[in-house]
N, C-alpha and C positions, 0 to 999 in steps of 0.2 A: 734710498729705495729698499723696501722690505724684501727679504728673500728667505727661503727655507728649502731644505732638501731632506728626503727620507731614504733610508736604506731599502733598496728594492730586492735584495737577495733573500730568498726564503730562509727561514730559521734553521732548517735542517742542513743548510749548506754553510752555516757559520761554524768554523772550527772552534774548539774550546780555547778560551783565552780569558784572562782576568777582566779585561775591559773590551767591549765591542761597541763601536760607535753606531748608534741607531738613527739619529737625526740631529739636525742643527738648524739654526735660523737667526736672523737679525730683524728686529721689529722697531719701528719708530712710530709712536702713536700719541694720542692726546685724550684728555678727559672729554666725554664720559665713557671712554672705551673700557670694556670688561671682557674677561674670558673665564670660563669655568669648565673644569673637567672632574668627573666623579672618581677617576682613577681605577675603576673596576677592570678595565681592559688594558691596563698599563703595568705589565710586570717588569718594569725597568726603573732606573734612577734618572733624575734630571737635575740640571744646574741652570740657574739664572744669574747673569752677570750684568749689573746695571751700568750703562755708560753715561747716562745723564737723566736728570729728573728724578721722579720717585713714583712708587705705586704701592698700594696696599695688597699684600698677599695673605691668603689663608691656606696654610698647609695642614691638611687634616682638620683639626679643630683649633689650631693655634694661629692667631693673627700676627702679622709682622708688617713693618713698613720697610721696603727695600729702597735704598737711596744710591746716589751716584758712587761708583767704585766699590759697591758692596756685592756680595755673593750669597746666594741661598740655594740649598739643595732639597730635593725630596726623594723618598725611598719608594720601592715598588708598591703599587696599589694605593698610594696616598692621594687623596683628592686635593686639588688646588684650585684657587680662584685668584684672579688678578683684577684689580680695579685701579685705573689711573687717577691720581689725586690732584694733579696740577695740569698745567698747559701741555706738557710733553713728557714722554717717557721713552727712553731709548735703551735697548738691552739686547744682548746676545743670549742664546740658550742652546744647550745640547741635551740629548737623552742618550743613555748608554745602558747596556746589559752586559752579561758575562758570567763566568763561573764564580759563585760566591760574591757577586758584585756588592751586595749590601754590607757584608763583613769587611770587604776591602775598602769600601767608601768610608765606613765607620772609623777606619784607622787614621783618617785625616783629622777627625775629632773637632771639626770647627763649623759644621754645617747644620746644626739643629736650630739655628737662628741666623739672621743676617750677619755677615762677617766682613768687616772693612779690610780690603786688601790692595786696591789700586786700580788703575784703568784696565779694562779687559784687553787681553792679547789678541787684537784683531787679526794679525797674521795667522795665528794658530787656528782661529775659528774659520778663516777662509780656506786654510789647508784642509780642515775637516770637511768643509763644503765640497771641495774638489774630490776628496776621497770617496764621498758618498755617490759621486757621479761615475766612479770607476768600479767595474764589476770583478776585478781581479782579486785573488787571495792576498796578493801583496798589499793592495789598498785596504783590505780588511785589517790586516795586522798594523799597517801604518796608522789607520784610524784609531785603533786601540791605544797605540803609543801616544797619539795626540791627546786623547782623553786623559791619559796619565799625566802628560805635561801640563794640561790646563788645570787639572786638580792640584798638581804640585805647586803651580804658580799661585793659585787661589789660596792655598793653605799657608803660603809663605809671603807675608806682606812685602810689597815692593815700594810703598810710599814712605816718605819720612813723616812721621806723625808721633803724637804723644805716646801711643801704645807700642812704638818700636822699642826693641831692646837690642843690645849687642848680639844676643843669640839669634834673633830673627835676621838681623843684617848679615851675620856670618853665614847662615843657611842660604840666604838670598844670593850672596856673593859666590857660594859654592855652586849653586845652580847656574849662575851666569858663566862661570869658568867652564863647567861641563858643556853647556849649550854651545859655547863659542869655540872650544878647543878639543872636542871629543875626538877629532881626527888625529890627534897627536898620540901615538901609541905609548909614548913615555909618560903620558898623564895618568896618574894613579892617586890613590887616597893619600899616601904619604907626602907626595909632592904638592897636592892641593892644600893639605893641612899646613905644610911649611910656608906656602905663599900666604895663607890666612893667619899665620903666626899663632897656631894652636896645635895641641897634640892630636894625633889621629884618633885616639879613643874619645877625646872630647868632641871632635867633629862627627864621628860615628854616632855618638849618643844624641847630639843635637839634631842631626839630619833624621835619625830614626824617630826622635820625639816630635819634630815639626812636620815631617812628611809621611811618617809611618813606614818608611822603607830604609834599608841600608844604603849608604852612599854608592857602593859598587853596583847595587841593583839599578839605581838611577842612571849611572854612567853606562851600564850595559844596555838599558832601555833606549837611551839616546843613540848609541852606536848602532843598535839593531834597527831602529827606525830609519836611520840614514842608509843602512845596508839594504833594507827592503826597497827603498826608493831607487837605489842604484841598480838593483837586480831587475827592477821593472822598467827602468827608463834609460839604461845604458848598456853598452856592449862589453863592459869590463868583466874580466873573469872573476870567479869567486876569490881567488888569491889576491887579485888587484883590489877588489872591494874590501877585503879584510884589511889590507894595508891602508887604504884611503880612509876607512872608518875608524882606524885606531886600535884594532884588535892585535894582541901580542903575536899571534901566529894564525895562519889559515886554519889549522886544526882546532884551535880554541874557538875561532869564529864559527866553524862548522858545527861544533858541539853546542855552543850557545844558541845558534840559529835553529838547530834541530829541537832543542828544548822548547823553543818558542812555537815553532810551526809543525813539528812532528816529522819534518823532512830535511835532508841536507840541502844546501843552497842550490846545487846544480839541478837536482830533481825538481825543486820548487820552481825554478825558472822555466822548466820545460812544460809546465801546466798551461 
């Protein structure tokens, strides 16, 4: 079943953040289906992630064929056209804006043509859908964190294939450890590097090269996303959330949280 949801919060209520989720959807269609958008009224970026089949895409003036397990992005005000080539085409899509979103997206360095990466993370796309149905500020920040995770997963191939390298697999394993164990406050760069049998400077270089961000940035983003969800959906205190989400101290959690939202956790929860 096809579905889509768009952000209903006015632009002037969106707090400044690197990524802000704008819309997402899932479509399953077949030839001769087509879609065209001139991009004139779209000051945001977008991502298409093919789950099955293939389609012809025109981004600006560049034609591409998007196939199963491939990703393609477009930048603000870029026109795009989609034409299904075969019997079926199944894909997820998201659009997102934010402060300097084009520069931030460019750091991932793999989206000016289709990029093979693996099956789409359906759970994350559905979480994005749920965030768009929630009008709270917590949902806005959580949506931005989901965009970051989806882009990170797209940029780091998760399938075993000829283009895999030990470096790609190392970064993919780093992401898996962080996603699964971020609640462990003992988890840090040195311990992750030890488990991956590499030096921490090597891991830092590879993560920065593949994802565009430092490892500690990714770890903090995952922890903050989990903290936002608990602030919104639980009665735990800020100190308890700090411990559950793996922050070293409540003070450090409060400082990082304020950097993200502009407010300390307690005041944010009261909105």
